[in-house]
N, C-alpha and C positions, 0 to 999 in steps of 0.2 A: 562766269564772263564769257559770253559768246566771242567767239573768233571767226572776224571777217575771212570766207572763203577766197583762196587766191587761184593762180592758174594752177600751180604745184598740187594742193591740196583738191582740185576739181580734177586732175587727173587721176593721182591715190583712186578717189570715189568711183573713175573707169573701173580701172582694174580691179577694186574691190567687187563692181558688178560684173564681172566677166570679161571685160576685154583684155587682148593680149598685151603685154608690157610694150615690146617694141612698135607697134604702131602709136600707141600713147606718149611713147617719148620720142618719137618723130614728130607729133604734133608740137608739143613741148618746146623740142629745139629748134621749131621754126619760127619760134616767138623770140629768140634770144637774138640778140643785135650782135654783131661780129667781136664787138668787143666784152660783153658778156660771154661769148664764146671762150674767148681768151683766160677770163678769169675762172672760169672752170676749170683752167689745166693747172693749178699751182693754188699757193697758200694766198689766202685774202692782206696778210700784214705787208707791210715794207720790211723788204729783208732785214737792215741794219737795226732798224727798231725791234723786228724778233729777235735780232741776235744779241742784240744788249739785253735785252730783258731775259732770255735765253740763260745767260752767263752770268747777270748780276745776281739772279734769285735762284729760287726753287724751281726745278724744271717741271713743265705740264702742271701747274696747279689750276686749270679750268682749260674747259676743251680748246683745241688748236684749230681755226677754221680753215677750210681752203672749198673755195667755189662757192659760196654761199650769194646769191642773187634775190636781193629782200622785192625788187621790182615786180617779180613772179613768186613770191612766197617760197623758192628752192632755199632750201635749210643747208647745204653745202654738206660735207663731211666734217665732222666733228671730232675732232679725235683726241681721246684717251690713249695710255702710253700702257703695258702691262710686262707680264704675265701672271706676275706674284697678287695681282689683283689690280684693282684703278688705282693708277698712279695720282688721281686728281683729291682734292681735300684730304679729309680724315677718314679715310676708306678701309676696310678689313684687308689686312696681310695673310694671307694662305700662305703654306709651305710653297718653296719653291716646287718648279714644274718637274724639276728632277724626282723629288720628294715624291708628288703627285702621281709620277710613273711607278715608281716603287707599289702603289698600292696595286695596280694591275688592274685595276677599277675603273672602265671609262663612263659606268652607269654613275659612280661617284665623283667623275671629273666633270660630266656633264651638268651635275647639281652644283658645283662649283660654278660652273660657265653661269648658269642662272643668275645665280647670286650677284657675281661679275656684272653681268649685263644691266641687273637692276642698278646697283651702287653706279654705274654710268650710265646710264638714263637719267637718273634722278637727280643728277649732278650735270645735266645740259649734252652729253656726252651721247654719239650715235655711233661711230666707227671705233672700234675695239683694237689696237694694234699687239694682241698680245699674244696669238694664236702660232708661239716659237716652237717649229718641229725640224732645226737643224741635227742632223746628224752628228754628234761629237766624233770624227774619226779619231782624235786622239785626247785621252781625258784632261790632259792640263790647259785645253782651252777655257779661257778666260770665262765664258759665257754658258758654261755647262749645266747652269742652275738654271737656265729661261729654258731648256727643253727637256725630252722624258725618256731620253734613253740613248742607248746605240742601235736599236735596231728600227729597220724602216714599218712592220707590222707595230709595232709600240709604239711607235711616233706617231704612224697613220691612224690609230683608232682613239689615240689619246686626243690629237688635233681634232679629228671629226666630232668627239665628243664636247670638247668645249666649245666646237663652233655650233651644236645644236643647240647647246646650252644660253652662249652668248644672245645667239641670233633671235631669240623670241623679245630681246629687247635692245639688241644695238648690231650694227653690221659688225662681222667679226674677221679680222685680216691675218692672214700667215704671211710666216714673214720665216728667214729669209732668203729669198729665191735668188741665185740658188748658191751649193757649196761654197756656205759660209761656216766657218768652223776654226777659224784664225784670229784671235782679238785684236793684238799689238799691230799686224801686220796689214789689218782688213781694208785700210784705204788702199793701199796701194800692193796687195798682192794677184797676181795673176795665177789661177787654180785651171790646169789641165785634168781635162779628165776624157778617157774615150767613150763611146756611146753606150759601149754594155755597161760602163759602170755608174755613166748617168742614168740612165734608165733603169737598171737594175737593181740599184742601192741609192744613189744621192736624189734622185726623181722621184720615187715611189710613194713617199708618204706625203706629198705636196698632191699628187695626181688623188690619193685618197680623199683627200681635204677639201679638193674642187667637185669631185664626185658626190661630195656631202654636201655641196651649192654655198661655200666659203664666199663671201661676200666682195673681198680683196684677197691681193697676192703684194706682199710688199717687196722689193728686188734686193737685194744684196749690195753692199758696198763694193765688195771686191771685183775683177775681172773672173771672166769664167773663157777659157780658150780663146784668151787674145782680146776679147772686149767687155767691158765693163757691162755688169748685170743688168744696170737700168735703161741700158741704151742697145740690150742683146738681144736682136730681131729674132735669130735662132732659138731663143728661150723662150719669147713674149710671143713671138707672131706664129712660131712653128710648134713647140712643143704645148706651151700651155693654149693657145687658142685652137688652132689648126690638127692638134693631135688630143686634146683634152676636151675640147671646146668649152673652156672657161667661158662665164656669162659676166663674171663681176666687174672689178676694176684693178686696175694695176697702178699701183704708187711707187713713190720712191722712197729708200730711205732717207733720213733727214740731211738736209743741208747739199753734202757731197755724192748723194747718191746716182749723179750724172756727170756728163762732164761736156754733151755737146745738145743744145735745147733739141734743134730740130730732128737730129739722129734718133735721139730718144723717143719723141712725140712719131717718127718714121717706124719705129719700132716695135712700138705698142705699148709704152710706157704713157699711162692716162694722166696722170697729176705727178708734177714737181712737188714734195712737202720739206718744209712745212709753210715756206713764204714765198712770196712774190722775188723769185732769186733770178735765175739763169734764163726761164721762158720770159717772161715778163719783159726783160732787155732783151733779148734776142730774138724774139719766135715775132715780132712783127716784121724786122730785116727779113729773116729767113722766107718769110710768105711774099717779101716783096723781089726778092731775088731767085724763087724758086726751089730753094733749097729742102722746102715742105709745102703743101698744098692744104686748102680749105677743106679737101676730103681728107685729109688727117686729123683737123681739127675737129672735122664733124664726128668721125668714127670714134674720136675718143669722148667727145663732150655725149656722144650718143649713148655708150657705155656707162659714163656717170650718171647720167639722170637714169637711166634705165636701173642699175642699180640702186639709186634711191630709192624710186618710185616703187620698184618691187619690195623691197624693203619696208616703208611706212605703209603699205597695203597688207601686208601678210603682219606685223609684229602683233605682241600683243596689245589687246585694248587697254588694259587698267594702266592707267599711269603711276609710276612708283612716285611716293610722299619721300623726303629728304629723310625720312624717320629711319628708312631701311640700311643707309647708310652705317656701317659698323653697328648693324641690331643684334641682338642676343642671339637669334638664329643663326647670323652668319658667324657670328664667335664663336658659337657650340659646333656649326659645320668645318669651321678651322680645326679646332681642337680634335675633333673627328678624321678629319683627313691627316693630322699631323700623328695622331697614334695609328691611324693603318697605316701609315707609311714606313713607321719604323722599322729595320730590318736587322734582324738578329743573328749574329755570325755565328757566334759564339757562344756555347752556355755548358759549362763542365760541373762536375760534381764536385762539393766540400762537405767529407762526412757524410758522404752517403744522398744527398739531396743537391740537384741543380742550385746554382746560383739565383737564379731570375726563375720565377718573381721573390723579390722579395717579400716579406712576411709583415706587414706592416706591425701586426702585434707585438712582434719581437724586438722592433727597432726601438732603441730608447737612444743611441747615438749614433746619428749618421754624419761621413764626411764627404762634404762636397769639394774636390781639387778640382782647382784651374782659373786660369784667367779668364774664363767665358763661361763662368758660372754665372755671375750677375749680370751679362749684358744683354741687352737688348739686339741679339743677332739675327737678324732677318733675310740677310743678303748682300747683296754690292748696292752702292749707294749714287747711279747713275740713274739710267731711263727707266729702270723696270722699280725702282724705290718706292713701295707704298707706305705710308704716313699715318699708320691707325694712332688712334690715342693711347694706346694702352699695350705694352710687349709684356708676356708675362713670363719672367727669366726663370733658367732651370732652378734656382735657388727659391724663389720665389713660389713656383710650381710645386717644391718639394716641402716648404715649411706650410703651405696650405693643405697637401694633401697628409701631414703628420703633424698633429696641433699638440700632441702631447710628447714628440721626440724633440732632440733637439739636434738641430742639421747647423753644423759648422762649417765654413765655408775657408778654405785657403785660397786666396786669389794669387800670392806670389809664386811667382818661380822660383820657388825653393823646395827644393826634393827633400831637404831634413825637417823641414816645419810640414811638408806634406805628410810623411810618414810620420810623425811623432802624431798628428792627428789620426790620423788611419790605424793607427796602433789598439788608441781606444775607443775604436769606432765599432759597430754591429755590422757594418758593410759600410765601404769605400766607394764612392763614386767619381770618377777621373773624367772631369770633361775636358776634351782636347780637340783642335781642329784650326777653321780658319775663320777669317772675316774677310769684309770689304778692301781690306789692304792688302791680302794673297790674292786673292781673284774676282772677279767682277770686269763688268765695261770699263775698259782703258781709254781716257781723254787726258791729254795734257797740255799747256800752252804750245808747243811744238806742232800739235794738231791744227792750229790757227795760225800759224807760222811758215807752214810747209809754202813754197811758193806753187807747188802744183797744185795745190788745194785753193791756195787764195784764188789762184785763176777762176774758180769758180762763184767767187762773188764780183755782185754788181759794184760801179763806185759808189763811194761816199756821198757821193753830193752835198746837197746840204742839211741832210741829218744830222742834228746836234749829238744824238745818242750815237749814230753810226760814227762821227769824228771822233768822239771819246773814246770807244771801244776802239777803232783802227790805233789810235796812240796808244792802249793799254797793249796790245797785240805785240805792236810794234817793238814796245822798251822790253815786253817779255822775249822777243826771238833770239834772247842769248843764251838760252837751255835752261832758266828757271821755270821749274814749275809753278803755274797757279791754280787757284779756284776755278775749278770749270763746275758747271751745272750746280755750285751751291757749296761743293763740296772740295778738299784737296784731291789732287788728282793721284788716283792709286789705282791698286786692281789691275787687271790685262791678266793674260794667260800667266798659269801658275809656273812659276821656277822650279818646285820638284813635287813629286808626287807625295812625298813622305813626309812625316810630321816634322816640326821643331826637335832641334834636338835636345833641347829643355825640356819641351812635353814628354821625350822618350825615357829621359833622365826621373823624372816625376812618375811616371808610368813605374818603371821599373824600381822605384822606392817605394811607392805605396804597395804596389805587390807585394813584395819583400815582407814589407811591416802587417801585411790583411791578406788574408787566402781570398776575402770574400770582396775582392775588386773587381768592379764593372769598370770597362772603359766604354764611352760614350763620344762618338767623332760627329763632329759639325765640319760637315763636308757637302760638297754638290757633285763630286764624281769621286772617281776610283781614290784611294789611299793605301797604298802598300804595307803591310803592317809586319813583313817580316821579323824586322828586327827584336820585336818584341810582343807579340800574339799570344807565343807558347808561354809566357811569362804570366800573363791573366789568367781568370777563368772566365769571363764573359766581356763579348764585344757588340756592341748595340751602337748602329746608323743611324743615328736622330738628328740630320740633314738642317737646313737652314729651317724652322718649323713653324714659321709664320708668328701671329700674333696671340697665339693661345701657347705655345711651344713647350712652354716650360709645365701647364698643366699636362699637357699629354702626354711628355717623358714621363712623369709622376706616374700617369693612367698604363704607362706599359710598364715602367721598372716595379711597381706594387702589384700586377699582376688585372688590374682593373680592366686592362685592355690586352687582347692579345696579340702578339708584335707580328702582324701578319704582313709585313711588305717583305717585296722579294726583290733581288737586285734590278736594276733596270739596265745594268752594263754587267762586265765580266769586269773580274780584280785580278791579274797578275802578279804575279810573284817576283818580278823584275822589270824595270824600264825596258831592259834591251827586248822583251817580248812585244815592245809596241811598233806601231809605223814610226817612220822617221818623222821629227818635228822640230820645226825651228821657226821659233816664235817671231823672229824678224825676217824671215823668209821674204823675199821678192818675186817669187816664183815657186810652184813646187804640183806635182802630178798627184791626185787621187786615183787609186784604183780600188780592189772589191775588197781589200784585204785590213780588217780592225777591227778591233775589240775581239769577239767571242770565235768568229769565224776566222781571225789570223792564229790564234792561241790551237785553235782546230786543226790549223792548214799545217803548220810546223811542230804538231806532237808537243806543246808546251801545257802543262796541265795547270790552269787556273788555281789562285790562293781559292778565289771562291767564283764560281761560274756563273753566268747570263741566268737570272732567274732563281738564285740561292735565297734560302732563308728559312730559318728555324723558328719554331712555334712554341709554345707551352703545351701543346698537345700533340699526339701524331693522328697521322693520316693512313689508309690504305686504300689502293686501286683497287678495282674490279670490273669484270665484265665487258670489256672494250668490245667496241663497235664502229664500223666506219659506211657513210652511205656511198652513194652515188656520185660523183663530180659533175656539176652543175656550175654553168656561168662560172667558173674560175675559183670554185668555193666547192667545200665538201663537210658533211655534217660528219664528226667524231665526236663518240659519246662513252663515256664508264659511269661507274659505279665508284662516288668517292665516301670512305666511312671515316668517320671521327673515331679513332681508334682508343682515346688519352680519358682523361678523368675530369677535362673543364673544355669549354666552348673556346671554338678556335674557327679561322678560316684559313683557306688552303684556297693555292691558285693550281689549277689545271693547264699547264702549258703544252702544245701541239708542236711536236718539231719534223719535218721531213727532210728524210737522207737520202737523196737520187742515186741511184744505180745507175756505176757506168757512165755517168755524166763527166769525168775527166777531172784533169788536176786545175782546171782555171774554173770551176765551181767549188763554191765553198761545200765540205761534207756534210753539214747539218745547217738547217735553216728555220726559226721560227715561221710556224703557220697561223697559229690563233693561240686563244689563252681567255678565260673565264675563271672567275673567283666566286666560291662559295662559304657560305656560312654553317657551322654545324653543332648542334648539341654534341653532350659525350652519349655515344655510342647510334648516333641518327647517320643514317644513309641517305645517300639523296642521287640521282641521276642526272649528271651536269651533260650538256651538249655544247660542244664548241664548233663556231662556226668558222670553219679554218681555211683560209685564202689558199689557193695554189700557184697564184702569183711569184711567190717566193721559188717555185719550182721551177722556174723557167727562164731560161736565158735570152737576151736580145740578139737577134742574129737580123743582118740586112735593116729593113724597115721594120722589124716587128719582134714580137716574142713566139718562141716557140718551147716546147717541152723539152728542158734539159735534160732528161732519162725518158723511156718507156714506163719505167717502173719507180717508188719509191718508198722505203720501209719509214713508218708514220711510230713515232715514238709519242707516248700519254706520258708524261713526265713532269716531275715537280721540280726539274731544272734543266737547263741544256747539259746533254752527256749525262744525265740520271742515271746510276747504272741499275736501279729499279724498274724503271719506266716500262709499261706495258706496249708491246709490239703489234701492228697490224699493217698489210698491204695495201697499197695505192697504185692503180695501174692508170696512167696520163696518156697512153698511148693505146687504142687497141685497134689492133689488125682484122680487119674483116675481109 
């Protein structure tokens, strides 16, 4: 069927023909009426109709459209959430972002991005809001599962990789800008940070993704240094545009993303998501009174048009069919990523052999212990929930992998029953950890009855759906929790970094009954294991592992895949070694000290450091070399040899230790990494493109080297005692 040309498609053709986007966007802007310009700046659906639909059923089942102008063929921003996959329809649920960060493989993440972009486009979306790169200052953060780890380099490289993959078929949106890492208080908390902490740590990964060409930046709900992020001119027009030269579109988070329509537009926020809300109500009056000008409207409209034009002119030409959604290839990729993400923390010997991998030929009876053994547990149930048609549970995966064995599942919190099952088994697998009830996005009826937040709502007017919803919200104002986004309001920031007492009792009972006990932990963040870890032979982080996670778990346990994951964060031995955290705080200060760098500063050994992970084989580094620094990068190379008897993957990690940088600068920072797969006895030279930015400090209005020289560590993890050392000169005295 031939599609009639439109003003928008003609503009796209001009850019494909070689014309620069800016004048083409200006020409298209000149064809818009004043009302059409304003319609670009927020969602297309009236607020109360949209909110009623959002809260009554499933979230984001089809694209949410903002700024569609049918007269000119302008498609608008057609939003799908993420980042676990496409939340629309019945898409492929990949492992959560933290698990993908544990692969330390941006190339693999780019492949995930391609799959996500295809599934979004096939369902009508063009704007994927799933490049979540917030830095989890504290592991209790409820949405840690949506981001990649605790280090700016890791966050930046994975965010850039997902962006590259997605943008072949959809515009990618990085979020939540900035300083968003508290869930329960996200709508009300003011986060303060000085310029050094902002530029050296909390904004660095956003800068990297902007340099990669990300199409959109979504602002956070919280306030930053006294101003809401969605109307923070210093962050938007100052840092994002003036310092980083961002060319895309800045959008708010949903519903509560700004508090003043005119102020947000002046500050550089282009689109209020997702409905016609504050701007639709207030901008006409604000324009009439002079609180905001038509120049501000044109500035935002131009950015919105230019971003769409550039994307449609450069996206992959082939239109994917609906069959690409949850296709066999994508399910296979989800399984590969899940297996690659799993981190082996402990693997002791029993009777002279390491417990893992289990030998399938010797397994006749396997005990799978724990309430999570046969649960489709892919992560939280709010805006990142992906509704795959099928999720393979651990029990299903093990039974499929061991057709000749008996796999008995004990689901009850009953240590005696668990021990009895383990006692007669060739191996016992205890599956423990969390669900969406313990951590995830937090929403409750109180959110929608808070008068400070209700002030952002327009009048109900004659909307029948709005009148009914408003009545329900008022009746829920007494503190009763109600269903939000189609599920009971649960999750939020974690109350504890430890397992449930019932889980600990079961672990102890099972390990006493069977020395071949493997504990697999379902989690998104750090879990403190000090009270039980010494009593078990093997510990594996298996994450919220996506739609094929059960198969992947069996692949790793049975040695069909090497556990090549490495921790994307550090795990402390005690909560006291972490930054202060109050999940109900109304104000908090973020500094440079968290995670591994805080442990290093204070002299606390980690239970497991950043980058740690065991393998079924062994590796050796040799022949280190370093090039000359260039444009904030330096090549660091090393020969990696697989010295074991089975194939495996290793991650070469490069850390920098600045000399004489002072006590206000981290003693060790990650500069870069690369992973390599090797057959037994194989050697390969690996070059890491290391960034020297983490060795710079913010001073005045720019970066300067933190020291003249640095020791470079080529390591298997942070603080590796077997690291190879080379020197790097950052300042040359001529």
